PDBQT receptor file of N, H, CA, C and O in Angstrom, charges set to zero:
ATOM      1  N   MET A   1     113.190 102.096 107.446  1.00  0.00    +0.000 N 
ATOM      2  CA  MET A   1     112.973 103.498 107.761  1.00  0.00    +0.000 C 
ATOM      3  C   MET A   1     111.521 103.671 108.181  1.00  0.00    +0.000 C 
ATOM      4  O   MET A   1     110.613 103.182 107.509  1.00  0.00    +0.000 OA
ATOM      5  N   LEU A   2     111.306 104.353 109.270  1.00  0.00    +0.000 N 
ATOM      6  H   LEU A   2     112.044 104.750 109.816  1.00  0.00    +0.000 HD
ATOM      7  CA  LEU A   2     109.955 104.643 109.739  1.00  0.00    +0.000 C 
ATOM      8  C   LEU A   2     109.528 105.994 109.205  1.00  0.00    +0.000 C 
ATOM      9  O   LEU A   2     110.279 106.965 109.292  1.00  0.00    +0.000 OA
ATOM     10  N   ALA A   3     108.353 106.063 108.666  1.00  0.00    +0.000 N 
ATOM     11  H   ALA A   3     107.742 105.274 108.595  1.00  0.00    +0.000 HD
ATOM     12  CA  ALA A   3     107.862 107.349 108.161  1.00  0.00    +0.000 C 
ATOM     13  C   ALA A   3     106.418 107.510 108.597  1.00  0.00    +0.000 C 
ATOM     14  O   ALA A   3     105.633 106.563 108.534  1.00  0.00    +0.000 OA
ATOM     15  N   ALA A   4     106.077 108.684 109.029  1.00  0.00    +0.000 N 
ATOM     16  H   ALA A   4     106.714 109.453 109.079  1.00  0.00    +0.000 HD
ATOM     17  CA  ALA A   4     104.706 108.961 109.443  1.00  0.00    +0.000 C 
ATOM     18  C   ALA A   4     104.452 110.447 109.287  1.00  0.00    +0.000 C 
ATOM     19  O   ALA A   4     105.303 111.259 109.650  1.00  0.00    +0.000 OA
ATOM     20  N   PRO A   5     103.297 110.820 108.754  1.00  0.00    +0.000 N 
ATOM     21  CA  PRO A   5     102.979 112.241 108.703  1.00  0.00    +0.000 C 
ATOM     22  C   PRO A   5     102.672 112.760 110.102  1.00  0.00    +0.000 C 
ATOM     23  O   PRO A   5     101.998 112.087 110.881  1.00  0.00    +0.000 OA
ATOM     24  N   GLY A   6     103.158 113.937 110.419  1.00  0.00    +0.000 N 
ATOM     25  H   GLY A   6     103.706 114.484 109.786  1.00  0.00    +0.000 HD
ATOM     26  CA  GLY A   6     102.906 114.505 111.742  1.00  0.00    +0.000 C 
ATOM     27  C   GLY A   6     103.726 113.780 112.791  1.00  0.00    +0.000 C 
ATOM     28  O   GLY A   6     104.670 113.062 112.458  1.00  0.00    +0.000 OA
ATOM     29  N   PRO A   7     103.376 113.960 114.053  1.00  0.00    +0.000 N 
ATOM     30  CA  PRO A   7     104.123 113.298 115.128  1.00  0.00    +0.000 C 
ATOM     31  C   PRO A   7     104.046 111.781 114.986  1.00  0.00    +0.000 C 
ATOM     32  O   PRO A   7     102.972 111.217 114.776  1.00  0.00    +0.000 OA
ATOM     33  N   ALA A   8     105.181 111.142 115.103  1.00  0.00    +0.000 N 
ATOM     34  H   ALA A   8     106.053 111.600 115.274  1.00  0.00    +0.000 HD
ATOM     35  CA  ALA A   8     105.238 109.683 114.985  1.00  0.00    +0.000 C 
ATOM     36  C   ALA A   8     104.668 109.032 116.230  1.00  0.00    +0.000 C 
ATOM     37  O   ALA A   8     104.717 109.598 117.322  1.00  0.00    +0.000 OA
ATOM     38  N   GLY A   9     104.141 107.872 116.057  1.00  0.00    +0.000 N 
ATOM     39  H   GLY A   9     104.101 107.412 115.170  1.00  0.00    +0.000 HD
ATOM     40  CA  GLY A   9     103.634 107.089 117.180  1.00  0.00    +0.000 C 
ATOM     41  C   GLY A   9     104.786 106.423 117.901  1.00  0.00    +0.000 C 
ATOM     42  O   GLY A   9     105.947 106.766 117.675  1.00  0.00    +0.000 OA
ATOM     43  N   PRO A  10     104.473 105.469 118.770  1.00  0.00    +0.000 N 
ATOM     44  CA  PRO A  10     105.536 104.784 119.509  1.00  0.00    +0.000 C 
ATOM     45  C   PRO A  10     106.446 104.003 118.563  1.00  0.00    +0.000 C 
ATOM     46  O   PRO A  10     105.994 103.470 117.550  1.00  0.00    +0.000 OA
ATOM     47  N   LEU A  11     107.721 103.944 118.904  1.00  0.00    +0.000 N 
ATOM     48  H   LEU A  11     108.088 104.377 119.727  1.00  0.00    +0.000 HD
ATOM     49  CA  LEU A  11     108.680 103.200 118.114  1.00  0.00    +0.000 C 
ATOM     50  C   LEU A  11     108.587 101.711 118.437  1.00  0.00    +0.000 C 
ATOM     51  O   LEU A  11     108.156 101.342 119.530  1.00  0.00    +0.000 OA
ATOM     52  N   PRO A  12     108.982 100.861 117.507  1.00  0.00    +0.000 N 
ATOM     53  CA  PRO A  12     109.038  99.431 117.813  1.00  0.00    +0.000 C 
ATOM     54  C   PRO A  12     110.179  99.157 118.784  1.00  0.00    +0.000 C 
ATOM     55  O   PRO A  12     110.961 100.054 119.097  1.00  0.00    +0.000 OA
ATOM     56  N   ASN A  13     110.273  97.936 119.255  1.00  0.00    +0.000 N 
ATOM     57  H   ASN A  13     109.638  97.207 119.001  1.00  0.00    +0.000 HD
ATOM     58  CA  ASN A  13     111.354  97.534 120.145  1.00  0.00    +0.000 C 
ATOM     59  C   ASN A  13     112.674  97.668 119.392  1.00  0.00    +0.000 C 
ATOM     60  O   ASN A  13     112.885  96.982 118.392  1.00  0.00    +0.000 OA
ATOM     61  N   LEU A  14     113.558  98.540 119.857  1.00  0.00    +0.000 N 
ATOM     62  H   LEU A  14     113.386  99.097 120.670  1.00  0.00    +0.000 HD
ATOM     63  CA  LEU A  14     114.820  98.789 119.180  1.00  0.00    +0.000 C 
ATOM     64  C   LEU A  14     115.955  97.906 119.694  1.00  0.00    +0.000 C 
ATOM     65  O   LEU A  14     117.071  97.984 119.181  1.00  0.00    +0.000 OA
ATOM     66  N   ALA A  15     115.697  97.079 120.683  1.00  0.00    +0.000 N 
ATOM     67  H   ALA A  15     114.790  97.014 121.100  1.00  0.00    +0.000 HD
ATOM     68  CA  ALA A  15     116.712  96.197 121.250  1.00  0.00    +0.000 C 
ATOM     69  C   ALA A  15     116.847  94.958 120.362  1.00  0.00    +0.000 C 
ATOM     70  O   ALA A  15     116.369  93.877 120.705  1.00  0.00    +0.000 OA
ATOM     71  N   VAL A  16     117.499  95.134 119.228  1.00  0.00    +0.000 N 
ATOM     72  H   VAL A  16     117.887  96.013 118.949  1.00  0.00    +0.000 HD
ATOM     73  CA  VAL A  16     117.565  94.090 118.211  1.00  0.00    +0.000 C 
ATOM     74  C   VAL A  16     118.363  92.863 118.653  1.00  0.00    +0.000 C 
ATOM     75  O   VAL A  16     118.127  91.765 118.149  1.00  0.00    +0.000 OA
ATOM     76  N   ALA A  17     119.288  93.028 119.569  1.00  0.00    +0.000 N 
ATOM     77  H   ALA A  17     119.481  93.920 119.978  1.00  0.00    +0.000 HD
ATOM     78  CA  ALA A  17     120.118  91.908 120.009  1.00  0.00    +0.000 C 
ATOM     79  C   ALA A  17     119.726  91.434 121.406  1.00  0.00    +0.000 C 
ATOM     80  O   ALA A  17     120.531  90.790 122.079  1.00  0.00    +0.000 OA
ATOM     81  N   GLY A  18     118.519  91.734 121.853  1.00  0.00    +0.000 N 
ATOM     82  H   GLY A  18     117.865  92.257 121.306  1.00  0.00    +0.000 HD
ATOM     83  CA  GLY A  18     118.079  91.311 123.176  1.00  0.00    +0.000 C 
ATOM     84  C   GLY A  18     118.480  92.294 124.257  1.00  0.00    +0.000 C 
ATOM     85  O   GLY A  18     118.911  93.408 123.961  1.00  0.00    +0.000 OA
ATOM     86  N   PRO A  19     118.340  91.883 125.517  1.00  0.00    +0.000 N 
ATOM     87  CA  PRO A  19     118.643  92.783 126.636  1.00  0.00    +0.000 C 
ATOM     88  C   PRO A  19     120.111  93.209 126.645  1.00  0.00    +0.000 C 
ATOM     89  O   PRO A  19     120.986  92.494 126.156  1.00  0.00    +0.000 OA
ATOM     90  N   GLY A  20     120.357  94.380 127.209  1.00  0.00    +0.000 N 
ATOM     91  H   GLY A  20     119.647  94.960 127.607  1.00  0.00    +0.000 HD
ATOM     92  CA  GLY A  20     121.724  94.875 127.335  1.00  0.00    +0.000 C 
ATOM     93  C   GLY A  20     121.801  96.354 127.048  1.00  0.00    +0.000 C 
ATOM     94  O   GLY A  20     120.780  97.028 126.910  1.00  0.00    +0.000 OA
ATOM     95  N   HIS A  21     123.019  96.856 126.958  1.00  0.00    +0.000 N 
ATOM     96  H   HIS A  21     123.849  96.309 127.070  1.00  0.00    +0.000 HD
ATOM     97  CA  HIS A  21     123.260  98.267 126.678  1.00  0.00    +0.000 C 
ATOM     98  C   HIS A  21     123.281  98.484 125.174  1.00  0.00    +0.000 C 
ATOM     99  O   HIS A  21     123.740  97.635 124.410  1.00  0.00    +0.000 OA
ATOM    100  N   TYR A  22     122.771  99.650 124.766  1.00  0.00    +0.000 N 
ATOM    101  H   TYR A  22     122.398 100.340 125.387  1.00  0.00    +0.000 HD
ATOM    102  CA  TYR A  22     122.740 100.010 123.359  1.00  0.00    +0.000 C 
ATOM    103  C   TYR A  22     123.238 101.429 123.178  1.00  0.00    +0.000 C 
ATOM    104  O   TYR A  22     123.156 102.252 124.090  1.00  0.00    +0.000 OA
ATOM    105  N   ARG A  23     123.751 101.704 122.003  1.00  0.00    +0.000 N 
ATOM    106  H   ARG A  23     123.818 101.035 121.262  1.00  0.00    +0.000 HD
ATOM    107  CA  ARG A  23     124.127 103.048 121.611  1.00  0.00    +0.000 C 
ATOM    108  C   ARG A  23     123.072 103.523 120.625  1.00  0.00    +0.000 C 
ATOM    109  O   ARG A  23     122.507 102.728 119.874  1.00  0.00    +0.000 OA
ATOM    110  N   LEU A  24     122.813 104.812 120.633  1.00  0.00    +0.000 N 
ATOM    111  H   LEU A  24     123.272 105.458 121.243  1.00  0.00    +0.000 HD
ATOM    112  CA  LEU A  24     121.816 105.395 119.749  1.00  0.00    +0.000 C 
ATOM    113  C   LEU A  24     122.434 106.590 119.058  1.00  0.00    +0.000 C 
ATOM    114  O   LEU A  24     122.969 107.488 119.708  1.00  0.00    +0.000 OA
ATOM    115  N   ARG A  25     122.360 106.597 117.745  1.00  0.00    +0.000 N 
ATOM    116  H   ARG A  25     121.925 105.867 117.217  1.00  0.00    +0.000 HD
ATOM    117  CA  ARG A  25     122.819 107.746 116.970  1.00  0.00    +0.000 C 
ATOM    118  C   ARG A  25     121.607 108.310 116.250  1.00  0.00    +0.000 C 
ATOM    119  O   ARG A  25     120.849 107.572 115.620  1.00  0.00    +0.000 OA
ATOM    120  N   VAL A  26     121.429 109.614 116.345  1.00  0.00    +0.000 N 
ATOM    121  H   VAL A  26     122.045 110.213 116.856  1.00  0.00    +0.000 HD
ATOM    122  CA  VAL A  26     120.272 110.283 115.746  1.00  0.00    +0.000 C 
ATOM    123  C   VAL A  26     120.781 111.253 114.683  1.00  0.00    +0.000 C 
ATOM    124  O   VAL A  26     121.646 112.089 114.946  1.00  0.00    +0.000 OA
ATOM    125  N   HIS A  27     120.234 111.127 113.495  1.00  0.00    +0.000 N 
ATOM    126  H   HIS A  27     119.532 110.448 113.281  1.00  0.00    +0.000 HD
ATOM    127  CA  HIS A  27     120.535 112.050 112.401  1.00  0.00    +0.000 C 
ATOM    128  C   HIS A  27     119.246 112.781 112.052  1.00  0.00    +0.000 C 
ATOM    129  O   HIS A  27     118.172 112.179 112.039  1.00  0.00    +0.000 OA
ATOM    130  N   ALA A  28     119.346 114.059 111.775  1.00  0.00    +0.000 N 
ATOM    131  H   ALA A  28     120.219 114.549 111.786  1.00  0.00    +0.000 HD
ATOM    132  CA  ALA A  28     118.170 114.845 111.372  1.00  0.00    +0.000 C 
ATOM    133  C   ALA A  28     118.571 115.753 110.220  1.00  0.00    +0.000 C 
ATOM    134  O   ALA A  28     119.689 116.266 110.174  1.00  0.00    +0.000 OA
ATOM    135  N   ARG A  29     117.647 115.943 109.298  1.00  0.00    +0.000 N 
ATOM    136  H   ARG A  29     116.739 115.526 109.335  1.00  0.00    +0.000 HD
ATOM    137  CA  ARG A  29     117.895 116.895 108.221  1.00  0.00    +0.000 C 
ATOM    138  C   ARG A  29     116.611 117.617 107.880  1.00  0.00    +0.000 C 
ATOM    139  O   ARG A  29     115.518 117.054 107.957  1.00  0.00    +0.000 OA
ATOM    140  N   THR A  30     116.762 118.855 107.507  1.00  0.00    +0.000 N 
ATOM    141  H   THR A  30     117.649 119.312 107.445  1.00  0.00    +0.000 HD
ATOM    142  CA  THR A  30     115.606 119.636 107.091  1.00  0.00    +0.000 C 
ATOM    143  C   THR A  30     115.403 119.438 105.592  1.00  0.00    +0.000 C 
ATOM    144  O   THR A  30     116.354 119.209 104.844  1.00  0.00    +0.000 OA
ATOM    145  N   LEU A  31     114.161 119.532 105.177  1.00  0.00    +0.000 N 
ATOM    146  H   LEU A  31     113.388 119.718 105.784  1.00  0.00    +0.000 HD
ATOM    147  CA  LEU A  31     113.796 119.377 103.779  1.00  0.00    +0.000 C 
ATOM    148  C   LEU A  31     113.298 120.710 103.248  1.00  0.00    +0.000 C 
ATOM    149  O   LEU A  31     112.774 121.523 104.009  1.00  0.00    +0.000 OA
ATOM    150  N   PRO A  32     113.452 120.938 101.973  1.00  0.00    +0.000 N 
ATOM    151  CA  PRO A  32     112.961 122.207 101.421  1.00  0.00    +0.000 C 
ATOM    152  C   PRO A  32     111.439 122.279 101.469  1.00  0.00    +0.000 C 
ATOM    153  O   PRO A  32     110.748 121.269 101.340  1.00  0.00    +0.000 OA
ATOM    154  N   TRP A  33     110.945 123.475 101.654  1.00  0.00    +0.000 N 
ATOM    155  H   TRP A  33     111.507 124.296 101.758  1.00  0.00    +0.000 HD
ATOM    156  CA  TRP A  33     109.505 123.715 101.687  1.00  0.00    +0.000 C 
ATOM    157  C   TRP A  33     108.927 123.451 100.307  1.00  0.00    +0.000 C 
ATOM    158  O   TRP A  33     109.455 123.946  99.311  1.00  0.00    +0.000 OA
ATOM    159  N   ASP A  34     107.849 122.676 100.236  1.00  0.00    +0.000 N 
ATOM    160  H   ASP A  34     107.421 122.274 101.045  1.00  0.00    +0.000 HD
ATOM    161  CA  ASP A  34     107.165 122.397  98.970  1.00  0.00    +0.000 C 
ATOM    162  C   ASP A  34     105.826 123.118  99.007  1.00  0.00    +0.000 C 
ATOM    163  O   ASP A  34     104.873 122.642  99.624  1.00  0.00    +0.000 OA
ATOM    164  N   GLU A  35     105.758 124.265  98.346  1.00  0.00    +0.000 N 
ATOM    165  H   GLU A  35     106.532 124.651  97.845  1.00  0.00    +0.000 HD
ATOM    166  CA  GLU A  35     104.520 125.064  98.403  1.00  0.00    +0.000 C 
ATOM    167  C   GLU A  35     103.358 124.366  97.712  1.00  0.00    +0.000 C 
ATOM    168  O   GLU A  35     102.203 124.726  97.940  1.00  0.00    +0.000 OA
ATOM    169  N   ASN A  36     103.639 123.372  96.871  1.00  0.00    +0.000 N 
ATOM    170  H   ASN A  36     104.577 123.079  96.686  1.00  0.00    +0.000 HD
ATOM    171  CA  ASN A  36     102.570 122.607  96.219  1.00  0.00    +0.000 C 
ATOM    172  C   ASN A  36     102.016 121.505  97.112  1.00  0.00    +0.000 C 
ATOM    173  O   ASN A  36     100.946 120.964  96.834  1.00  0.00    +0.000 OA
ATOM    174  N   ASP A  37     102.729 121.169  98.177  1.00  0.00    +0.000 N 
ATOM    175  H   ASP A  37     103.599 121.609  98.402  1.00  0.00    +0.000 HD
ATOM    176  CA  ASP A  37     102.287 120.128  99.109  1.00  0.00    +0.000 C 
ATOM    177  C   ASP A  37     102.523 120.612 100.536  1.00  0.00    +0.000 C 
ATOM    178  O   ASP A  37     103.547 120.283 101.135  1.00  0.00    +0.000 OA
ATOM    179  N   PRO A  38     101.586 121.393 101.092  1.00  0.00    +0.000 N 
ATOM    180  CA  PRO A  38     101.799 121.947 102.439  1.00  0.00    +0.000 C 
ATOM    181  C   PRO A  38     101.851 120.887 103.534  1.00  0.00    +0.000 C 
ATOM    182  O   PRO A  38     102.282 121.184 104.649  1.00  0.00    +0.000 OA
ATOM    183  N   ASP A  39     101.423 119.658 103.247  1.00  0.00    +0.000 N 
ATOM    184  H   ASP A  39     101.073 119.416 102.342  1.00  0.00    +0.000 HD
ATOM    185  CA  ASP A  39     101.475 118.593 104.250  1.00  0.00    +0.000 C 
ATOM    186  C   ASP A  39     102.758 117.779 104.171  1.00  0.00    +0.000 C 
ATOM    187  O   ASP A  39     102.936 116.834 104.940  1.00  0.00    +0.000 OA
ATOM    188  N   ALA A  40     103.647 118.127 103.261  1.00  0.00    +0.000 N 
ATOM    189  H   ALA A  40     103.503 118.894 102.636  1.00  0.00    +0.000 HD
ATOM    190  CA  ALA A  40     104.914 117.401 103.133  1.00  0.00    +0.000 C 
ATOM    191  C   ALA A  40     105.763 117.627 104.386  1.00  0.00    +0.000 C 
ATOM    192  O   ALA A  40     105.716 118.705 104.978  1.00  0.00    +0.000 OA
ATOM    193  N   PRO A  41     106.534 116.622 104.791  1.00  0.00    +0.000 N 
ATOM    194  CA  PRO A  41     107.365 116.787 105.996  1.00  0.00    +0.000 C 
ATOM    195  C   PRO A  41     108.447 117.839 105.785  1.00  0.00    +0.000 C 
ATOM    196  O   PRO A  41     108.927 118.040 104.669  1.00  0.00    +0.000 OA
ATOM    197  N   LEU A  42     108.825 118.506 106.875  1.00  0.00    +0.000 N 
ATOM    198  H   LEU A  42     108.435 118.342 107.782  1.00  0.00    +0.000 HD
ATOM    199  CA  LEU A  42     109.884 119.512 106.837  1.00  0.00    +0.000 C 
ATOM    200  C   LEU A  42     111.203 118.976 107.382  1.00  0.00    +0.000 C 
ATOM    201  O   LEU A  42     112.250 119.606 107.232  1.00  0.00    +0.000 OA
ATOM    202  N   GLU A  43     111.141 117.800 108.018  1.00  0.00    +0.000 N 
ATOM    203  H   GLU A  43     110.291 117.288 108.139  1.00  0.00    +0.000 HD
ATOM    204  CA  GLU A  43     112.343 117.175 108.569  1.00  0.00    +0.000 C 
ATOM    205  C   GLU A  43     112.263 115.678 108.345  1.00  0.00    +0.000 C 
ATOM    206  O   GLU A  43     111.182 115.097 108.255  1.00  0.00    +0.000 OA
ATOM    207  N   GLU A  44     113.432 115.071 108.259  1.00  0.00    +0.000 N 
ATOM    208  H   GLU A  44     114.310 115.543 108.332  1.00  0.00    +0.000 HD
ATOM    209  CA  GLU A  44     113.545 113.616 108.271  1.00  0.00    +0.000 C 
ATOM    210  C   GLU A  44     114.506 113.236 109.380  1.00  0.00    +0.000 C 
ATOM    211  O   GLU A  44     115.477 113.945 109.646  1.00  0.00    +0.000 OA
ATOM    212  N   HIS A  45     114.229 112.106 110.027  1.00  0.00    +0.000 N 
ATOM    213  H   HIS A  45     113.441 111.530 109.811  1.00  0.00    +0.000 HD
ATOM    214  CA  HIS A  45     115.074 111.634 111.121  1.00  0.00    +0.000 C 
ATOM    215  C   HIS A  45     115.478 110.189 110.856  1.00  0.00    +0.000 C 
ATOM    216  O   HIS A  45     114.692 109.396 110.338  1.00  0.00    +0.000 OA
ATOM    217  N   LEU A  46     116.697 109.865 111.213  1.00  0.00    +0.000 N 
ATOM    218  H   LEU A  46     117.335 110.509 111.634  1.00  0.00    +0.000 HD
ATOM    219  CA  LEU A  46     117.197 108.507 111.105  1.00  0.00    +0.000 C 
ATOM    220  C   LEU A  46     117.747 108.115 112.468  1.00  0.00    +0.000 C 
ATOM    221  O   LEU A  46     118.592 108.815 113.026  1.00  0.00    +0.000 OA
ATOM    222  N   LEU A  47     117.271 107.000 113.003  1.00  0.00    +0.000 N 
ATOM    223  H   LEU A  47     116.585 106.431 112.549  1.00  0.00    +0.000 HD
ATOM    224  CA  LEU A  47     117.771 106.463 114.269  1.00  0.00    +0.000 C 
ATOM    225  C   LEU A  47     118.594 105.221 113.965  1.00  0.00    +0.000 C 
ATOM    226  O   LEU A  47     118.122 104.308 113.288  1.00  0.00    +0.000 OA
ATOM    227  N   VAL A  48     119.822 105.186 114.465  1.00  0.00    +0.000 N 
ATOM    228  H   VAL A  48     120.206 105.927 115.015  1.00  0.00    +0.000 HD
ATOM    229  CA  VAL A  48     120.693 104.031 114.305  1.00  0.00    +0.000 C 
ATOM    230  C   VAL A  48     120.931 103.472 115.704  1.00  0.00    +0.000 C 
ATOM    231  O   VAL A  48     121.448 104.166 116.580  1.00  0.00    +0.000 OA
ATOM    232  N   VAL A  49     120.554 102.225 115.903  1.00  0.00    +0.000 N 
ATOM    233  H   VAL A  49     120.134 101.662 115.192  1.00  0.00    +0.000 HD
ATOM    234  CA  VAL A  49     120.676 101.584 117.216  1.00  0.00    +0.000 C 
ATOM    235  C   VAL A  49     121.575 100.364 117.066  1.00  0.00    +0.000 C 
ATOM    236  O   VAL A  49     121.385  99.547 116.166  1.00  0.00    +0.000 OA
ATOM    237  N   TYR A  50     122.565 100.250 117.966  1.00  0.00    +0.000 N 
ATOM    238  H   TYR A  50     122.719 100.914 118.697  1.00  0.00    +0.000 HD
ATOM    239  CA  TYR A  50     123.463  99.107 117.910  1.00  0.00    +0.000 C 
ATOM    240  C   TYR A  50     123.934  98.785 119.321  1.00  0.00    +0.000 C 
ATOM    241  O   TYR A  50     123.989  99.669 120.176  1.00  0.00    +0.000 OA
ATOM    242  N   PRO A  51     124.277  97.514 119.570  1.00  0.00    +0.000 N 
ATOM    243  CA  PRO A  51     124.744  97.132 120.914  1.00  0.00    +0.000 C 
ATOM    244  C   PRO A  51     125.999  97.912 121.281  1.00  0.00    +0.000 C 
ATOM    245  O   PRO A  51     126.846  98.186 120.431  1.00  0.00    +0.000 OA
ATOM    246  N   GLY A  52     126.107  98.264 122.556  1.00  0.00    +0.000 N 
ATOM    247  H   GLY A  52     125.419  98.041 123.246  1.00  0.00    +0.000 HD
ATOM    248  CA  GLY A  52     127.270  98.997 123.037  1.00  0.00    +0.000 C 
ATOM    249  C   GLY A  52     127.629  98.563 124.439  1.00  0.00    +0.000 C 
ATOM    250  O   GLY A  52     126.802  97.989 125.148  1.00  0.00    +0.000 OA
ATOM    251  N   ARG A  53     128.853  98.833 124.842  1.00  0.00    +0.000 N 
ATOM    252  H   ARG A  53     129.524  99.300 124.266  1.00  0.00    +0.000 HD
ATOM    253  CA  ARG A  53     129.318  98.416 126.167  1.00  0.00    +0.000 C 
ATOM    254  C   ARG A  53     129.291  99.533 127.190  1.00  0.00    +0.000 C 
ATOM    255  O   ARG A  53     129.163  99.264 128.385  1.00  0.00    +0.000 OA
ATOM    256  N   SER A  54     129.406 100.761 126.761  1.00  0.00    +0.000 N 
ATOM    257  H   SER A  54     129.510 100.979 125.790  1.00  0.00    +0.000 HD
ATOM    258  CA  SER A  54     129.532 101.881 127.677  1.00  0.00    +0.000 C 
ATOM    259  C   SER A  54     128.173 102.303 128.228  1.00  0.00    +0.000 C 
ATOM    260  O   SER A  54     127.156 102.201 127.543  1.00  0.00    +0.000 OA
ATOM    261  N   THR A  55     128.168 102.773 129.464  1.00  0.00    +0.000 N 
ATOM    262  H   THR A  55     128.994 102.856 130.021  1.00  0.00    +0.000 HD
ATOM    263  CA  THR A  55     126.960 103.342 130.055  1.00  0.00    +0.000 C 
ATOM    264  C   THR A  55     127.045 104.861 130.098  1.00  0.00    +0.000 C 
ATOM    265  O   THR A  55     126.113 105.527 130.548  1.00  0.00    +0.000 OA
ATOM    266  N   ASP A  56     128.181 105.415 129.623  1.00  0.00    +0.000 N 
ATOM    267  H   ASP A  56     128.938 104.874 129.258  1.00  0.00    +0.000 HD
ATOM    268  CA  ASP A  56     128.357 106.875 129.619  1.00  0.00    +0.000 C 
ATOM    269  C   ASP A  56     127.574 107.503 128.485  1.00  0.00    +0.000 C 
ATOM    270  O   ASP A  56     127.514 106.957 127.383  1.00  0.00    +0.000 OA
ATOM    271  N   LYS A  57     126.974 108.653 128.757  1.00  0.00    +0.000 N 
ATOM    272  H   LYS A  57     127.023 109.097 129.652  1.00  0.00    +0.000 HD
ATOM    273  CA  LYS A  57     126.272 109.410 127.737  1.00  0.00    +0.000 C 
ATOM    274  C   LYS A  57     127.262 110.374 127.091  1.00  0.00    +0.000 C 
ATOM    275  O   LYS A  57     127.967 111.107 127.784  1.00  0.00    +0.000 OA
ATOM    276  N   VAL A  58     127.309 110.368 125.769  1.00  0.00    +0.000 N 
ATOM    277  H   VAL A  58     126.736 109.773 125.206  1.00  0.00    +0.000 HD
ATOM    278  CA  VAL A  58     128.218 111.250 125.034  1.00  0.00    +0.000 C 
ATOM    279  C   VAL A  58     127.383 112.095 124.066  1.00  0.00    +0.000 C 
ATOM    280  O   VAL A  58     126.631 111.554 123.255  1.00  0.00    +0.000 OA
ATOM    281  N   VAL A  59     127.515 113.407 124.156  1.00  0.00    +0.000 N 
ATOM    282  H   VAL A  59     128.126 113.846 124.815  1.00  0.00    +0.000 HD
ATOM    283  CA  VAL A  59     126.847 114.317 123.224  1.00  0.00    +0.000 C 
ATOM    284  C   VAL A  59     127.932 115.029 122.439  1.00  0.00    +0.000 C 
ATOM    285  O   VAL A  59     128.716 115.792 123.003  1.00  0.00    +0.000 OA
ATOM    286  N   HIS A  60     127.977 114.778 121.132  1.00  0.00    +0.000 N 
ATOM    287  H   HIS A  60     127.340 114.158 120.675  1.00  0.00    +0.000 HD
ATOM    288  CA  HIS A  60     129.004 115.399 120.296  1.00  0.00    +0.000 C 
ATOM    289  C   HIS A  60     128.600 116.790 119.815  1.00  0.00    +0.000 C 
ATOM    290  O   HIS A  60     129.454 117.649 119.594  1.00  0.00    +0.000 OA
ATOM    291  N   ARG A  61     127.318 117.004 119.656  1.00  0.00    +0.000 N 
ATOM    292  H   ARG A  61     126.624 116.306 119.835  1.00  0.00    +0.000 HD
ATOM    293  CA  ARG A  61     126.845 118.313 119.220  1.00  0.00    +0.000 C 
ATOM    294  C   ARG A  61     125.571 118.633 120.002  1.00  0.00    +0.000 C 
ATOM    295  O   ARG A  61     124.491 118.173 119.633  1.00  0.00    +0.000 OA
ATOM    296  N   PRO A  62     125.685 119.408 121.068  1.00  0.00    +0.000 N 
ATOM    297  CA  PRO A  62     124.493 119.731 121.865  1.00  0.00    +0.000 C 
ATOM    298  C   PRO A  62     123.484 120.540 121.030  1.00  0.00    +0.000 C 
ATOM    299  O   PRO A  62     123.879 121.283 120.131  1.00  0.00    +0.000 OA
ATOM    300  N   PRO A  63     122.189 120.396 121.327  1.00  0.00    +0.000 N 
ATOM    301  CA  PRO A  63     121.180 121.138 120.592  1.00  0.00    +0.000 C 
ATOM    302  C   PRO A  63     121.335 122.653 120.805  1.00  0.00    +0.000 C 
ATOM    303  O   PRO A  63     121.803 123.113 121.846  1.00  0.00    +0.000 OA
ATOM    304  N   GLY A  64     120.925 123.399 119.782  1.00  0.00    +0.000 N 
ATOM    305  H   GLY A  64     120.545 123.025 118.936  1.00  0.00    +0.000 HD
ATOM    306  CA  GLY A  64     120.933 124.856 119.909  1.00  0.00    +0.000 C 
ATOM    307  C   GLY A  64     122.102 125.449 119.383  1.00  0.00    +0.000 C 
ATOM    308  O   GLY A  64     122.245 126.671 119.422  1.00  0.00    +0.000 OA
TER     309      GLY A  64
């Protein structure tokens, strides 16, 4: 899991199986406000990357 306060820097190479097509799943969750720690993150993100065959983009839940 990558964690960084504020905006994250560049991600490492996510092509774990070498060149080719990959699928990316993004999970996000909001965290409760901690009034005792104003610098605590308000969101957490999880990126799941795995080899895939399709070149089609699929959005199951559009933003907004």
